[in-house]
N, C-alpha and C positions, 0 to 999 in steps of 0.2 A: 144432750140439748135440744130441745121442741121448739120450730119456729114456723112463725105465721106470715104469709105476705099477702097482704090484699091492694088490688089495683095490677090487673094484668095487662098493661097497655102497652104502647111504643116502648117504654122504658121498664115498666114494671115485670113484663114479661123474660128479656131475657135475664135481667137483674136475679128474678126467683129464681131462673134455670140453673144460674151460675152456683147459686145454694145449693139446689139438688143434684147438681155433679162431684160438688163437694163434699157430699155424703151426709147432708144435712138433713134431718127429717121434718120437710116442711109441709105445712098445709095451707093450702092458697084458697083465696075467694076471689068472684068477680061478677058483676052482675050478668057479664060475658059468659055466658055459660060454654061454650064454645072452645073459648081461651083456659076456662077451670079444665076442661075435658082435654085438652092439649097437653097441659102440666102434669096430669094426673098420667096420662101416657107415656111424659119422660121420667116419672116416677115420685112426683109428688102426692100428696092425698088432697082430694078437694072437699072443701064444705059449703054448706048451701046458705051461711049465714054469717057476718061478723061474729056473731055472740060464737058460734060453733068454732072457729076458729081461736078465739078467747080461749074455749074450754081445753084446747088442744095446743096450746101453745105457751112457752116461757119469756120467750120475744116476739114482737108482732111487727111486722115492718109495714108502712101504709105508704103507697105512691100511686097517688091521686092526681086528678085534674085542676081541683079548686079546695079552698079552707071549708066550704060548707060541705063538702063529699069527707072530708076528712072529720069533722064535727059529729057527722051522721055516722059513718060507719064505728065510729070509736064512742060517741056518748048517746047517740039516737038510739029508737026502738031496734032491739034486737042487736046492738050494738057490743063491740069488744067488753067493755066493762061489765055487761050482765054476763059474760062466761068466763072471764079471766080471774084467776087467784089473786089474792095479795101480791105483792112483790113483782108481779110481770111487768115487763119493761116495752112499751111502746114507743117506736123508732118513725117518727111521722120524715119521709124522705121527700114527701111535695115539696111543690115551692108555694108558701100561702105569707100571709100579712105574719108578723110579729105578732100582733095583738092576738089573733087568734093562737097561734102556737103556745103563747102564755098561758091564754084562758082552758085550751086543752090539758097544759101541765098542772093548774089548780086543781082543776077538776080532778084527775087520775092520783095526784096526792090526797086528796079528800077520801078516795077509794083505794089509798093502800099500795098504789101504783107507781111508777116512774115512767118517765119521760125523756127522751132527745128529740131534737129539733136537727134534721140531718139532710139540708136538701142537696142536690148533688149538680155538678157541670160535666158535659161531654156530651151529652147530647147520644142518639142511640147508638151509634158505632163504641163508643166506650162502655157503654152498657151491656154490650155483646161481647167485649173482649176482656171487661172487669176491671177496667183503669178508669173509672170515672174521680173527678176531684168530689167529695164529700165535705161538705162545711157543717160541723157539729156544735148546738149548744147543749147545754144541761149540765148535770153535777159529773165531777171526774171520776167519781167510783164509779157511777155507770157506765160511764164512756168508757172505761177500761173493760169491763164487762162485757162490753158488746163489739169494741175494735176487732178481735179477732173474725168476727163475722161481717163486718165491714172491709174488712180487708180480702173478703172474696168478692167484691163489689168494685172497690175500690184503690186506685193506686196513691193517691194525694188525700190523707184523710187529718184534717186538724182541729180539734176542739178550740173553737173560737172563743168561747166564753159562755155564761149562765143560760138558763132558757131563753130564745128566742134569737140569741146571739148566731145561729147558723143561717136563720131564717134571712136577718139581718143582711149577714154577707153573703147572700144568695139574691138580695134584691141589688147590691152592688155590684155582684158579677153579671147580672141580667142589663145593667146600665151598661156595663162596659163592651158586652158582647152585641147587644142590639144597636145602640150606638156606632160601634166601629163595624158592624152591617151596612149601615145606612151610609157610612163615610168610603166604603168600600165600592157601595152601589155608584154614588156620587162620581168615584174616580173611573170606573168602568164605563161607566153612560159619556162621559165626556171623553173618553181617551177611543172608545169605539167610534163616536160620532165625528172623532175630528179624523179617523183613517185608520189609526193605528192597528197593528196586529195585537190583540188583547194576549193570546197565548206569549208572545214575546215580550210583551209589556209583565206580564206575570212571572216570568223567568228574571225578568232584570230587574222585579223589586224585591222578591221575596226574600234573599237573602240578608237584605238591608234593615234599615230601621222600619220600613213601613211592614215587612215581614212580621205575619201574628200564625196563630192558629187559626183564626176565623178565615185568615187568604187561604191557607190550604185547604181548610173545610170546604167552602163554599164557592170558589172561582172555579174548581174542575168541574162542578155540578152544574153551576150558571153557563158553562159555555156548551154544557150537554143540554142544558134547558131541561134538566131535571128537577123539580121541583116538588118529590115525593118528600113528605116530612119527615124528618127526623126530631126537628122542634118545630110544632106549627107555630102559624100566624096566631093564630087566638089566643093559644096557649101563653105565648109571650108577650102579645096585647096584655093577658091576664096579670101577668107578671110585671108589666111595667104599670098597669093601674096598681099593684099594690104598692109599687115603688111610690109614684106619685099620692096617693093615701098616705103613705108614710112619710113622704117630704113635708107635707103640708102640715101633717099633725105637729112638727118638730121645727118649722119655720124654715126648711130649705129648700130655696128656688132651685128646680132644676129644668132649664130651657130646652137641651137637647134632648132629654129622656121624653119632656111632655109633646116634642115636635115628633119623635119617632113613633109616640105611641097614635098621634094622628095619621100617620101614615099607614100605620096599620088598622086604623076602624076604616081608613077609605081604601085599602084593599079586601077587608073583610065584606063592605058593602057592595063590593064588585065580585064576590063570589069567591074570594082567595083565601078564605078561612083555614082550610085542610092543607095548604099549601105549607113547604118549609119556609123559616123564615129568612132564609137565603131567595126567597122570591119577593123580599122587598125591592129588590132590583127592577120589578115591573112597575111599580110606582115611578122611579126616574124616567124609565122607558116610556111611559104611556106622556109623562112630563115633557119628555125631547124630542116625541114621536119619532123613536129610533130603539131598535131593538138591537141590544148587545152582539149579536151575531151580523149584525150589517142592515140589518131588514128595516125598512121604512115601517110605522105601524099605520 
């Protein structure tokens, strides 16, 4: 089975590397040539275009920042569809809108190809160790074909429904993650400015109902003032924009999500776009004129 992987960023690079390390024949492409060269040095094959990936792959994975990037590499000039054979399966693991995902699925069907939308959750650490949660939308038969490969990259893999259902599940996931980070930031800022030892507070609450994967992942980094991105603020803002667009289209009010999106917009305007989304705490710190380590701003 020949695999292709397009998009070698924070998430895509470790995901594709896991495929290589598990013995798969993987052809990779990214506009960042150094990322391609790095994967080639580790055992992958390099390609000069998405079309070339299509020519050398039976299943192609995409992991890209935005829907327009997925549309371009799959359907655009020198896209995958101009090199791939009938029956090729495209698995888009990006976080894009359900509308875009369905459009791509229809276009591929017209060319005799199949698609799954399979966005992920877990950030860079779980991409590295191959334990991502993967939410899949598409035909069950195609899912069963691809599942053994997905199991190399993920630990919790669920077929949610037909085309677009995986991307919709990811939108719900992003609401939970980002609103949780905002709530955590509020709590930490309040406690810190009140004079509580945050490390001790963290130990006190982590085993109770307020404990969560978000708390475990983000509090230690915040205490270290480490905002190196595992999940960038601008990418999560893009995800919440997709959330709001989808919500508006079906008449669902999302007041908490819309507020967190505004917080991200403020941070991006202040040069924080590339920070990890745990850096949202900086929004609250500025409002309170207090850094969580106890420093006045």
